[in-house]
C-alpha positions in Angstrom: 248.7 147.6 50.9 246.5 145.7 53.3 247.7 142.4 54.7 245.4 139.7 55.8 245.4 138.7 59.7 243.9 136.2 61.8 243.1 137.6 65.2 242.6 135.1 68.0 240.9 136.8 70.9 240.3 135.2 74.3 237.3 136.9 76.0 236.6 137.1 79.7 232.9 136.9 79.7 232.7 134.8 83.0 228.9 133.6 83.1 228.0 136.3 80.6 227.8 134.5 77.4 225.0 136.8 76.0 227.6 139.6 75.8 229.8 137.6 73.2 228.1 139.2 70.3 228.5 142.8 71.9 232.1 142.2 72.5 232.7 140.9 69.0 231.0 143.9 67.5 233.2 146.3 69.7 236.5 144.3 68.4 235.3 144.6 64.9 234.6 148.3 65.4 238.1 148.9 66.7 239.3 147.3 63.5 237.3 149.5 61.2 238.7 152.5 63.2 242.3 151.6 62.4 241.3 151.5 58.7 240.7 147.8 58.5 238.1 145.5 57.3 236.6 142.3 58.6 236.3 139.3 56.3 235.3 136.6 58.7 234.3 135.7 62.4 234.6 132.2 63.9 233.2 131.6 67.4 235.1 128.8 68.9 233.1 128.5 72.4 234.2 128.7 76.0 237.2 126.6 76.7 239.0 125.8 80.2 242.4 126.9 80.8 245.1 124.4 81.5 246.1 126.7 84.3 244.2 129.1 86.1 245.3 132.5 85.0 244.5 135.7 87.0 241.6 133.7 88.8 240.2 133.1 85.4 239.3 129.4 84.7 238.0 129.8 81.2 237.6 132.1 78.2 235.3 132.4 75.1 237.6 132.0 72.0 237.0 134.2 68.9 238.9 134.0 65.7 238.5 137.1 63.4 239.9 137.6 59.8 240.6 140.9 58.8 242.9 143.0 56.4 244.7 146.1 57.8 247.9 148.0 56.9 250.8 146.4 58.5 252.0 149.6 60.2 248.5 149.7 62.2 248.6 146.5 63.6 250.4 147.5 66.7 248.0 150.5 67.1 245.2 148.0 66.8 246.5 145.9 69.4 247.1 148.8 71.9 243.4 150.0 71.1 242.0 146.4 71.9 243.8 146.5 75.4 241.3 149.0 76.4 238.4 146.5 76.3 237.9 145.1 79.8 236.2 142.0 78.3 239.7 141.0 76.6 241.8 138.5 78.3 244.4 137.7 75.6 244.7 138.7 71.9 247.0 137.0 69.1 247.7 138.2 65.5 249.2 136.0 62.8 249.8 137.7 59.4 248.7 135.3 56.5 251.2 134.7 53.6 248.4 135.0 51.0 245.6 137.3 50.0 241.8 136.2 50.2 240.6 134.6 47.0 237.5 136.0 45.7 234.2 134.0 46.3 233.5 132.1 43.0 236.8 132.4 41.4 237.9 129.4 39.4 240.2 126.9 40.8 
């Protein structure tokens, strides 16, 4: 059974904001390759870091909501490391399933 995850990605697209869409497409493709499916994407814009990390002063934050088999999350994290534009990745497993749109409250 697939679990629902929040994936927070910090992209290193220094001076290349036009490449954000392409980067997100590659992240979503990696999720599909691992057998998952995306349910939403929230672009949170560029944010400056509190401290300079590896000479990078800011990153573009993206939140992806997706479903994936729990045993595949570590493989996904490893696959995402191959992307040169990815600075950091964090995953949070949600405790509840997504509600269908239009369901009674």
